[in-house]
C-alpha positions in Angstrom: -21.2 180.4 372.6 -19.8 180.0 376.1 -17.3 182.8 375.4 -20.1 185.0 374.4 -22.8 184.1 376.4 -24.9 183.4 373.2 -28.0 180.5 373.7 -26.1 179.8 377.0 -24.7 181.3 380.4 -21.6 183.0 379.5 -19.1 180.7 381.3 -15.3 181.4 380.1 -14.0 178.2 381.5 -16.3 175.8 379.7 -15.6 178.3 376.6 -11.8 177.3 376.9 -12.5 173.4 377.1 -14.3 173.5 373.9 -11.6 175.7 372.2 -9.1 173.5 373.4 -10.9 170.2 372.3 -11.2 171.8 368.8 -7.5 173.2 368.9 -5.9 170.1 369.4 -7.9 168.6 366.6 -6.2 171.4 364.0 -9.0 173.8 364.1 -7.3 177.0 363.1 -10.2 179.6 364.7 -10.4 177.6 367.9 -6.5 177.6 367.9 -6.9 181.5 367.6 -9.5 181.9 370.1 -7.6 179.6 372.7 -4.5 182.2 372.1 -6.8 184.9 372.8 -7.9 183.1 376.1 -4.4 182.4 377.1 -3.4 186.1 376.0 -6.1 187.7 378.3 -6.4 185.6 380.9 -9.8 184.5 380.1 -11.1 181.5 381.7 -7.6 180.5 382.3 -4.2 182.3 384.1 -2.6 184.2 381.5 -0.2 182.9 380.1 1.7 184.7 377.1 3.7 181.8 376.3 0.7 179.3 376.0 -1.0 181.9 373.5 2.1 182.4 371.6 2.0 178.6 371.1 -1.7 178.9 370.0 -1.6 182.1 367.6 1.8 180.3 365.8 -0.2 177.1 365.2 -3.4 179.0 363.8 -1.0 181.5 361.7 0.9 178.5 360.3 -2.4 177.3 359.0 -3.2 181.0 357.5 -5.2 182.6 360.0 -5.2 186.3 359.4 -6.1 187.2 362.8 -4.0 184.7 364.5 -1.0 186.2 362.5 -2.3 189.5 363.1 -1.7 188.5 367.2 1.3 186.7 366.5 2.9 190.3 365.3 1.5 192.0 368.4 3.0 189.5 370.8 6.5 190.0 368.7 6.2 193.7 369.0 5.5 193.8 372.7 7.8 190.8 373.7 4.6 189.0 375.4 5.6 185.3 375.6 8.9 186.0 373.3 11.8 188.1 372.9 10.7 191.6 371.8 11.2 191.4 367.8 10.0 194.3 365.6 11.0 192.8 362.4 9.7 189.8 363.2 6.5 191.8 364.6 6.1 193.7 360.8 6.7 190.4 359.0 3.8 189.0 360.7 2.0 192.6 360.6 2.3 192.4 356.5 1.0 188.5 355.9 -2.3 189.6 357.8 -2.7 193.1 356.7 -2.6 191.7 352.9 -5.2 189.1 354.0 -7.3 192.3 354.7 -7.3 192.2 358.5 -7.7 195.7 359.6 -6.0 195.7 363.3 -2.6 194.6 361.5 -3.2 197.1 359.0 -3.8 199.7 361.8 -0.5 198.5 363.7 1.5 198.3 360.4 0.3 202.0 360.2 1.8 202.7 363.2 4.9 201.3 362.8 5.7 203.8 359.7 4.1 206.7 361.6 6.2 206.1 364.3 9.4 204.2 362.7 11.2 201.3 364.1 13.8 198.8 363.9 13.6 197.7 360.0 11.3 200.1 359.5 12.1 203.9 358.1 9.2 206.8 359.6 7.4 207.1 356.6 4.0 209.2 356.9 2.7 208.4 353.4 3.3 204.5 354.2 1.7 205.1 357.6 -1.6 206.7 355.9 -1.8 204.3 353.4 -2.6 201.5 355.9 -4.3 203.7 358.3 -6.8 204.6 355.4 -7.2 200.7 354.3 -7.7 200.1 358.2 -10.2 202.8 358.6 -12.3 202.3 355.8 -13.1 198.9 357.3 -14.3 200.5 360.3 -11.4 200.4 362.8 -12.2 203.2 364.5 -8.1 203.3 365.8 -7.4 204.1 362.7 -9.9 206.2 362.0 -8.9 208.0 364.9 -5.3 208.2 363.6 -6.0 209.1 360.1 -8.1 212.4 361.0 -5.0 213.3 363.0 -2.4 212.9 360.3 -4.9 215.6 358.4 -5.1 217.6 361.0 -1.3 217.9 361.5 -0.1 217.8 358.0 1.6 214.4 358.1 2.1 212.7 354.6 -0.5 215.1 353.4 -1.2 218.4 353.2 -3.2 219.7 356.0 -6.9 219.3 355.8 -9.1 219.9 358.6 -12.4 219.2 356.7 -10.9 215.7 355.9 -9.7 215.5 359.8 -12.9 216.3 360.6 -14.7 213.7 358.5 -12.4 211.0 359.8 -12.5 212.2 363.7 -16.4 211.9 363.4 -16.2 208.6 362.0 -14.2 207.4 364.8 -16.2 209.5 367.8 -19.4 208.1 366.5 -18.2 204.6 367.4 -17.3 206.3 371.3 -13.8 206.9 370.6 -12.9 209.4 373.6 -10.2 210.7 371.7 -11.7 211.6 368.8 -14.8 213.1 370.5 -12.7 215.3 372.8 -10.8 216.6 369.5 -13.8 217.5 367.8 -15.2 219.4 370.7 -11.7 221.5 370.2 -12.2 221.8 366.7 -15.7 223.5 367.2 -14.8 225.2 370.2 -11.5 226.6 368.2 -13.2 226.9 364.5 -10.9 224.6 363.2 -12.3 223.3 360.2 -15.8 223.7 361.0 -17.3 227.2 362.2 -17.2 228.0 365.8 -20.0 226.3 368.0 -19.8 226.2 371.7 -23.0 224.2 371.8 -21.4 221.4 369.3 -18.2 221.6 371.1 -20.1 221.2 374.8 -21.5 218.1 372.9 -18.6 216.7 372.1 -17.2 217.4 375.5 -19.3 215.9 377.0 -19.1 212.3 375.5 -15.5 211.9 376.2 -15.9 213.3 379.6 -18.9 210.9 380.7 -15.9 208.4 379.4 -13.7 209.4 382.0 -11.2 211.4 379.5 -9.7 213.8 381.4 -8.7 216.5 378.9 -12.6 216.8 377.8 -13.4 216.9 381.8 -11.2 219.9 381.8 -12.6 221.5 378.9 -16.2 220.9 379.6 -14.9 222.6 383.1 -14.0 225.9 381.2 -17.0 226.1 379.4 -19.0 225.6 382.2 -16.6 228.6 384.5 -17.1 230.9 381.2 -20.9 230.4 379.9 -19.7 228.9 376.4 -22.1 227.1 374.7 -24.2 226.5 378.4 -25.1 229.0 380.8 -22.6 229.9 383.3 -22.7 227.8 386.3 -19.6 227.6 389.1 -20.7 224.4 391.1 -21.2 222.5 387.5 -17.3 224.1 386.3 -16.0 222.9 390.0 -17.3 219.1 389.3 -15.7 218.4 385.9 -12.4 220.1 387.3 -12.2 217.9 390.0 -12.9 215.0 388.1 -9.9 216.1 385.4 -7.9 217.1 388.1 -7.0 213.5 389.4 -4.1 213.5 386.8 -4.5 216.9 384.7 -2.3 219.7 386.0 -4.2 222.4 384.7 -7.9 221.1 385.9 -5.6 220.8 389.6 -4.8 224.7 388.6 -8.1 226.0 387.6 -9.9 223.8 390.8 -7.5 225.8 393.0 -8.5 229.3 391.8 -12.2 228.3 392.6 -10.9 227.2 395.9 -8.9 230.6 396.3 -11.9 232.5 395.3 -14.9 230.8 397.0 -16.7 230.2 393.2 -18.8 227.1 393.4 -17.2 225.8 396.7 -17.0 227.1 400.1 -13.4 229.0 400.0 -10.6 227.1 401.0 -6.9 229.0 400.9 -5.1 225.9 402.3 -6.6 223.5 399.5 -6.0 226.4 396.7 -2.6 226.5 397.7 -2.1 222.4 398.0 -3.6 222.3 394.1 -1.5 225.1 393.2 1.4 223.2 394.6 0.4 220.0 393.1 -0.1 221.9 389.5 3.2 223.2 390.0 5.2 220.0 390.6 3.6 218.3 387.5 4.2 221.8 385.4 6.2 224.5 386.3 4.8 227.7 384.7 5.5 230.9 385.8 2.1 232.0 386.3 1.6 229.0 388.2 4.0 230.0 390.9 3.2 233.8 391.0 -0.6 233.2 392.0 0.9 230.8 394.7 3.3 232.9 395.6 0.4 236.1 396.2 -1.9 233.4 398.0 1.1 232.5 400.4 1.4 236.1 401.2 -2.1 236.1 402.5 -1.5 232.6 404.9 0.4 232.7 408.2 2.9 229.3 408.6 0.7 227.0 409.8 -2.0 227.2 407.3 1.2 226.9 404.6 2.6 223.7 406.6 -1.0 222.2 406.4 -1.0 222.9 402.9 2.2 221.3 402.1 1.0 218.2 403.9 -2.3 218.2 402.2 -0.6 218.2 398.7 1.4 215.3 399.6 -2.0 213.7 400.1 -3.4 214.6 397.1 -0.7 213.3 395.2 -0.6 209.9 396.6 -2.4 207.6 393.8 -6.0 206.9 394.1 -6.2 209.5 397.0 -7.2 212.6 394.9 -11.0 212.6 395.4 -10.9 211.1 398.9 -8.8 214.1 399.9 -11.0 216.0 398.5 -14.2 214.6 399.7 -12.9 215.1 403.1 -11.8 218.6 403.2 -15.5 219.4 401.9 -16.6 217.8 404.6 -14.2 219.7 407.1 -15.9 222.7 405.9 -19.5 222.0 406.8 
């Protein structure tokens, strides 16, 4: 009750106190829950070794969630030396008891292959499906991706859409973004720009950079929405914090004064930032063309601005400052 704030004000420290009292008496769920608190640093300082201890006690009594959590600890090397084979052992025990998270993690293990586990897409699909059928959102998305890419199954876009939709309806941003792509390009569904915008927007509002960039493209070109350069700039700006394509497109908007006041220095800086992450000839050629219209002082300012934009957490601050300088 103190953990979730049910009936009382949430108090994680108080929750730890009561979990500990029950765990020390051998109560299996309390042991697992106390492990979770230590693993996440909730109500106590994060301590993976202590988390491992309580997971182990609970797992030894057959608690499926604790067994799944113990697998993660071995998988990640949290509180113990990393050991993929030991992780798989605990995942299997938990998965056999129906634990969806363990089933998903077994699916990941077979999907990628690891020490002691040969890559096997069909086996990955089996475990993803078991977890997905229980509503485990990450498994639903991964199962959709397997169908979309034809890994372990014959490529089937309609089946991919089905699983993406289930994950997207639970708020998964990757699923929402991928649904947007499917509708934008007509893969597995009739092409529908309005539907694409709907799914892009859901993911973009949760901070998905790819969806933010795609939404910028839709507004720039008037696909599924009225053409709106200012709205395009808004979404490119958000995506450009870490997306080189968005940096480039935002540079184009500043170079041509579309949706923003023209700013060649900022445009050059954005082209340079984009090229630093991804060096396609197109970016370099356009940057070179822009440089031909700039003097040496402007180019030096642009290079310095690019370095400022590249500093962690600095991107939007520098953009906002540039906007104020133009007023």
